[in-house]
C-alpha positions as CSV (number, residue, x, y, z in Angstrom):
1,M,-0.3,-0.2,0.2
2,R,1.4,3.4,-0.8
3,P,2.0,5.6,2.2
4,F,-0.5,8.6,3.0
5,F,2.4,11.1,2.6
6,T,4.0,10.6,-1.1
7,R,3.0,11.8,-4.5
8,P,2.4,9.2,-7.2
9,T,4.7,9.3,-10.0
10,G,2.6,10.0,-12.7
11,A,0.8,13.1,-10.6
12,T,4.3,14.2,-9.5
13,Q,5.4,14.8,-13.8
14,A,2.0,16.2,-14.8
15,R,2.3,18.9,-12.3
16,Q,3.4,22.0,-13.6
17,K,5.2,25.0,-11.7
18,M,2.9,27.4,-10.6
19,S,2.9,31.1,-12.6
20,P,3.4,34.2,-11.0
21,A,-0.2,35.2,-12.2
22,R,-1.9,32.3,-10.7
23,R,0.2,32.6,-7.2
24,R,-1.0,36.3,-7.0
25,K,-4.6,35.1,-8.1
26,I,-4.6,32.3,-5.4
27,I,-3.5,35.0,-2.7
28,F,-6.4,37.7,-3.7
29,S,-8.9,34.9,-3.5
30,Y,-8.6,34.5,0.0
31,A,-8.3,38.2,0.9
32,P,-11.4,38.1,2.1
33,D,-11.0,35.4,4.5
34,W,-8.3,36.9,5.7
35,I,-10.0,40.1,6.0
36,L,-12.7,38.7,7.6
37,T,-10.8,37.3,10.6
38,I,-9.2,40.4,11.0
39,V,-12.6,42.2,11.8
40,L,-14.0,39.7,14.0
41,A,-10.6,39.6,16.0
42,A,-10.8,43.3,16.0
43,L,-14.6,42.8,17.6
44,F,-14.0,40.9,20.0
45,F,-11.0,42.5,21.5
46,S,-13.4,46.0,21.5
47,L,-16.3,44.7,22.7
48,D,-14.3,43.8,25.9
49,K,-15.0,47.8,26.8
50,V,-18.9,48.0,26.3
51,E,-20.7,48.3,29.9
52,G,-23.2,45.4,28.9
53,Y,-26.5,44.3,30.5
54,R,-26.3,43.2,34.2
55,R,-28.5,41.0,36.0
56,L,-30.1,40.9,39.2
57,F,-28.8,39.3,42.1
58,S,-29.2,37.9,45.6
59,L,-27.2,38.8,48.1
60,A,-27.9,35.9,50.1
61,D,-27.1,33.7,47.0
62,T,-24.3,31.2,48.3
63,S,-23.4,30.2,45.0
64,L,-22.6,34.0,44.3
65,R,-20.6,34.9,47.5
66,H,-16.9,32.9,46.5
67,T,-13.9,35.2,47.3
68,Y,-12.6,37.2,44.5
69,A,-9.2,35.6,43.5
70,L,-6.6,38.4,42.6
71,Q,-4.4,35.7,41.0
72,E,-5.8,33.6,38.4
73,R,-4.5,30.0,37.4
74,V,-4.4,30.9,33.6
75,P,-4.2,34.6,33.3
76,P,-5.6,36.1,29.7
77,I,-1.5,35.9,28.7
78,A,-1.0,32.5,29.6
79,L,-4.8,31.5,27.4
80,Y,-3.4,33.5,24.4
81,F,-0.4,31.5,24.2
82,I,-1.9,28.2,25.1
83,C,-4.9,28.7,22.3
84,F,-3.1,30.5,20.0
85,V,0.6,30.7,19.8
86,A,1.2,27.1,20.9
87,P,-0.9,25.4,17.6
88,L,0.5,28.3,15.6
89,L,4.1,26.9,16.7
90,I,2.8,22.9,16.4
91,Q,1.2,22.8,13.3
92,P,3.9,24.1,11.2
93,V,6.3,21.2,12.5
94,V,3.3,18.8,11.9
95,N,3.5,19.8,8.3
96,L,7.2,19.5,7.9
97,F,7.1,15.9,9.2
98,T,4.3,15.0,6.7
99,I,3.6,16.6,3.2
100,R,5.7,19.8,3.8
101,S,3.0,22.3,1.8
102,W,3.7,26.0,2.0
103,W,-1.0,25.6,1.1
104,D,-1.3,23.5,3.9
105,L,1.0,25.7,6.4
106,H,-1.6,28.6,4.6
107,N,-5.0,27.0,5.3
108,G,-4.1,25.6,8.5
109,T,-3.3,29.2,9.6
110,L,-6.3,30.4,8.2
111,G,-8.5,28.0,9.4
112,L,-6.9,28.3,13.2
113,I,-7.3,32.2,13.3
114,L,-11.0,31.6,11.6
115,G,-12.3,29.9,14.4
116,L,-10.6,31.7,16.9
117,A,-11.9,34.8,15.9
118,L,-15.4,33.1,15.4
119,T,-15.4,32.4,18.7
120,G,-14.4,35.1,20.8
121,S,-16.4,37.6,19.1
122,I,-19.6,35.3,19.4
123,T,-18.5,34.5,23.0
124,Q,-17.7,38.5,23.8
125,F,-21.0,39.3,22.4
126,T,-22.9,36.6,24.5
127,K,-21.4,37.4,27.7
128,I,-22.3,41.3,27.3
129,T,-25.9,40.5,26.4
130,V,-26.4,37.9,29.1
131,G,-24.9,39.6,31.9
132,R,-24.6,36.7,34.3
133,P,-23.0,37.6,37.7
134,R,-20.0,35.8,38.3
135,P,-19.7,33.3,41.6
136,D,-17.7,35.8,43.3
137,I,-19.6,38.6,42.1
138,V,-20.9,39.5,45.6
139,D,-17.1,40.0,46.5
140,R,-16.0,42.3,43.4
141,C,-19.3,44.1,44.4
142,Q,-18.4,45.2,48.2
143,P,-21.7,46.3,49.2
144,L,-21.9,48.2,52.1
145,A,-21.7,46.0,55.9
146,G,-25.7,44.6,56.9
147,A,-26.7,45.3,53.2
148,V,-29.7,42.7,52.5
149,D,-32.3,42.0,49.4
150,P,-34.7,44.2,48.7
151,T,-38.2,43.0,50.7
152,F,-39.8,40.7,47.6
153,G,-37.1,41.2,45.2
154,L,-33.3,41.2,44.5
155,S,-30.6,43.5,44.6
156,N,-28.7,45.4,41.5
157,Y,-25.5,46.7,41.0
158,T,-25.8,50.2,42.0
159,I,-25.7,48.7,45.8
160,C,-22.1,47.7,44.8
161,Q,-19.3,50.5,46.4
162,Q,-16.6,48.8,43.9
163,Q,-14.3,51.7,42.9
164,D,-12.8,49.8,39.8
165,N,-15.3,49.9,37.3
166,G,-13.9,47.1,35.3
167,I,-13.8,44.8,38.1
168,L,-17.2,45.1,38.6
169,R,-17.9,45.3,35.1
170,D,-16.1,42.0,34.4
171,G,-18.1,40.4,37.4
172,F,-21.2,40.5,34.9
173,R,-19.9,38.3,32.3
174,S,-19.9,35.0,33.4
175,F,-21.9,33.1,30.7
176,P,-20.3,31.7,28.6
177,S,-16.8,31.0,29.8
178,G,-14.0,32.6,27.4
179,H,-11.3,30.8,29.0
180,S,-12.9,27.6,27.9
181,S,-14.2,28.5,24.5
182,L,-11.0,30.0,23.2
183,S,-8.8,27.5,24.8
184,F,-11.1,24.6,22.9
185,A,-11.0,26.6,19.4
186,G,-7.6,26.7,19.3
187,L,-6.6,23.5,20.6
188,G,-9.5,21.8,19.1
189,F,-8.6,23.0,15.8
190,L,-5.2,21.7,16.5
191,A,-6.6,18.4,17.6
192,F,-8.5,18.1,14.5
193,Y,-5.4,19.2,12.3
194,L,-3.5,16.3,14.2
195,A,-6.3,13.7,13.5
196,G,-6.6,14.1,9.8
197,K,-2.8,14.3,9.2
198,L,-2.4,10.7,11.4
199,H,-5.7,9.2,9.7
200,L,-7.2,9.1,12.9
201,F,-10.3,6.7,11.4
202,D,-8.8,4.6,9.1
203,K,-9.9,1.9,10.5
204,R,-6.8,0.5,11.9
205,G,-7.6,1.1,15.5
206,H,-4.3,2.3,16.5
207,T,-4.4,3.7,20.3
208,G,-1.1,5.8,20.0
209,K,-3.1,8.1,17.2
210,A,-6.2,8.6,19.3
211,W,-3.8,9.9,22.2
212,L,-2.2,12.1,20.2
213,S,-4.8,13.8,17.9
214,F,-7.0,14.5,21.2
215,S,-4.2,15.3,23.5
216,P,-4.8,19.0,23.1
217,F,-8.4,18.9,24.3
218,A,-7.3,17.3,27.6
219,A,-4.7,20.6,27.8
220,A,-8.1,22.6,26.8
221,A,-9.9,20.8,29.6
222,L,-7.7,21.9,32.1
223,V,-7.7,25.2,31.0
224,A,-11.6,25.4,31.8
225,I,-11.3,23.5,35.1
226,S,-9.1,25.9,35.9
227,R,-11.9,28.7,35.9
228,T,-14.4,26.9,38.4
229,M,-11.2,26.4,40.9
230,D,-10.6,30.4,40.9
231,Y,-14.7,30.7,41.1
232,R,-14.6,32.6,37.6
233,H,-17.4,30.7,36.4
234,H,-20.2,28.2,37.1
235,W,-19.9,24.8,35.6
236,H,-22.6,25.3,33.2
237,D,-20.6,28.5,31.8
238,V,-17.5,26.3,31.2
239,L,-19.6,23.8,29.8
240,V,-21.6,25.7,27.1
241,G,-18.3,27.2,26.2
242,S,-16.4,24.2,25.9
243,L,-18.5,23.0,23.6
244,L,-19.2,26.4,21.6
245,G,-15.2,26.1,21.0
246,T,-15.3,22.9,19.9
247,V,-18.1,23.1,17.4
248,L,-16.5,26.5,15.7
249,A,-13.3,24.9,15.8
250,Y,-14.8,21.7,13.7
251,F,-16.8,24.6,11.5
252,S,-13.3,26.2,10.6
253,Y,-11.6,23.3,10.0
254,R,-13.9,22.1,7.4
255,Q,-13.8,25.3,5.4
256,Y,-10.1,24.1,4.4
257,Y,-9.9,20.2,4.8
258,P,-12.1,16.9,4.2
259,S,-13.9,15.1,6.5
260,L,-11.5,12.9,8.9
261,A,-12.9,10.0,7.4
262,S,-11.5,10.6,4.4
263,E,-8.6,8.8,2.5
264,L,-7.4,12.2,1.5
265,S,-7.9,13.8,5.1
266,H,-4.1,14.7,5.4
267,R,-4.6,17.0,2.6
268,P,-6.2,20.5,2.8
269,Y,-8.9,21.5,0.2
270,S,-7.0,23.1,-3.4
271,P,-7.5,26.7,-4.4
272,R,-11.1,27.9,-5.1
273,I,-10.2,29.7,-8.3
274,P,-9.5,27.1,-11.2
275,R,-6.3,25.8,-12.2
276,E,-5.0,27.5,-15.4
277,P,-6.4,26.5,-18.8
278,E,-4.8,23.9,-20.9
279,E,-4.5,25.0,-24.3
280,G,-7.9,23.1,-26.1
281,L,-9.9,22.0,-23.2
282,P,-12.6,23.7,-21.2
283,L,-12.3,24.3,-17.5
284,H,-15.3,25.5,-16.6
285,H,-19.1,24.3,-17.1
286,R,-20.4,25.1,-20.5
287,Y,-24.2,25.2,-20.8
288,D,-24.5,25.3,-24.7
289,S,-24.7,21.6,-26.0
290,S,-24.3,20.3,-29.7
291,V,-25.3,17.0,-31.2
292,D,-23.0,15.8,-34.2
293,Q,-24.6,14.0,-37.0
294,S,-25.1,10.5,-35.3
295,G,-26.5,12.0,-32.2
296,V,-24.0,12.1,-30.0
297,Q,-23.4,14.9,-28.1
298,T,-20.2,16.5,-28.5
299,S,-20.4,19.7,-25.7
300,G,-22.2,20.6,-22.7
301,P,-22.3,20.5,-19.2
302,A,-22.0,16.7,-19.0
303,L,-19.2,16.3,-20.9
304,T,-17.5,19.5,-19.1
305,R,-18.1,17.5,-16.1
306,R,-16.8,14.1,-17.2
307,Y,-13.5,16.3,-18.5
308,N,-13.3,17.6,-14.9
309,D,-13.6,14.2,-13.4
310,D,-10.6,12.8,-15.7
311,V,-8.5,15.9,-14.6
312,A,-9.1,15.4,-10.8
313,L,-6.2,13.5,-9.9
314,E,-4.0,15.8,-11.8
315,E,-5.4,19.2,-10.2
316,A,-5.1,17.7,-6.4
317,Y,-1.5,17.7,-7.0
318,E,-1.1,20.7,-9.1
319,L,-0.7,22.7,-5.5
320,D,1.4,21.2,-3.3
321,E,-0.9,17.7,-2.1
322,T,-4.1,19.2,-2.0
323,V,-7.7,18.1,-2.3
324,Q,-10.0,18.6,-5.6
325,R,-12.9,20.4,-4.6
326,H,-15.9,18.1,-5.8
327,T,-18.5,21.1,-6.2
328,P,-18.5,24.0,-8.7
329,P,-18.1,27.7,-7.5
330,L,-21.5,29.4,-6.1
331,E,-22.2,31.3,-9.0
332,E,-22.2,28.7,-11.4
333,V,-24.4,26.9,-8.8
334,W,-26.6,29.3,-9.2
335,R,-26.5,30.0,-12.7
336,E,-27.1,26.2,-13.1
337,G,-30.0,26.3,-10.8
338,A,-31.3,28.8,-13.0
339,L,-31.2,27.3,-16.4
340,T,-32.8,24.2,-14.6
341,V,-35.7,26.2,-13.9
342,V,-36.1,27.2,-17.2
343,Q,-35.5,23.9,-19.0
344,E,-38.2,22.2,-16.6
345,A,-40.7,24.8,-17.3
346,P,-41.7,24.1,-21.1
347,E,-42.0,20.2,-20.1
348,A,-44.1,20.8,-17.0
349,H,-46.4,23.2,-19.4
350,H,-46.6,20.6,-22.3
351,K,-47.4,17.8,-19.7
352,P,-50.3,15.8,-20.4
353,T,-53.1,16.2,-17.5
354,A,-55.2,13.0,-16.3
355,D,-58.8,13.1,-17.4
356,P,-61.0,14.7,-14.6
357,I,-63.0,11.6,-12.7
358,R,-66.4,11.4,-13.5
C-alpha cells in the first residue's frame, strides 16, 4: 500500500510549475477570508470595553459569595499563548514531518485564526448580552456591611461600592466561559489537524494516534476546569463555552480540509479558483450543447463535468498535495439552477394532464 504522504509518480510529472500570475490570483482570492478574521478579532477586543447588561442577583445566594481571586491560574496572556501561539507553532512542525506543503500551512493558519475569531466574537457578544453574575460577584461588589436584598426582590449593581469599574463590569460576564471557548477553539482545531494528518479514522484502531490526536483536548479541559477553581465561572458556563469552542473549531477546520474519515484527510482543499487552462481543453461548465450527425452530444455540461472528473487527480496535485473540490463555484451553482428551472418549465407546461374523474 502506498504511504499517505507520498505522491504518485504520474501526478508528480503532470504537475506544472505555478506561474506568478496564478500565485497572485490565489493570494487575492483568499483576501476576504483574512479580512473577515481580522475584523472578527478586532470585534472581540472592542467588545471588552462595552458595559453590557447586568442581571439582578441575591446577596444571600451562596453560589455568588465566593472569594474574588486576585491571581488567576490561567491569566489572559497565558490563555492567548495556549490557544493561539502553541497551535501556531505546532502545526508547521506537523506539516514539516508530513506533507511539507506551503498551502497546507496557509490553510491551517487561516482556519485556526478563523475559528478563534469566530469563537471570541460570539463569546464576547453573548457575555455582554446575557450579563450573568460570576460566582465571586458579591466580593467584587463590596456592598455596605449589613446590606440585604429588597423585600420581595433582588439587588442590582447600584448597591456596589466597588471603585474599579473594570472589576465590577467583568463580574457580570460569567456566561459563557471565554477561557473555555477559546482554549477549545484553538486546541480543538489543533486536535482536528492532527487527527487528519494521522488518519485517525482509517479503521486500523491505533490507540497511539487517538491519544496524540486528542491530547490538545485534555489541555483545553484543564484550562476550562481552572476557571471553576478560581470561581470565575459556574460549571454551566464552562460546559457551554467548551462546546461552543469545539463546534466552531470543527466548523473552521472543514472550511479548508476534508472530512476526518476521508482517505485524503491529510491534505487541504485545493484553491477555490480554477486551475490554469490548457490549450484546447475547457475547464468550466459550459451551458451550450451541440450534437453531431450521429446524435451524440459533443459538448455541454455533462461532458465538461466528465472532463473535470478525468483531471481531478492531476488537479489535486497541482498545488502541493491538495484535495480537489468536487462542487462548482457558487455562481455556477446559481446559474445552473436557473437554467434547470428554465428547461423544466416547458416540459411542465406541455405535460398531459389526467382525465378528470367523472
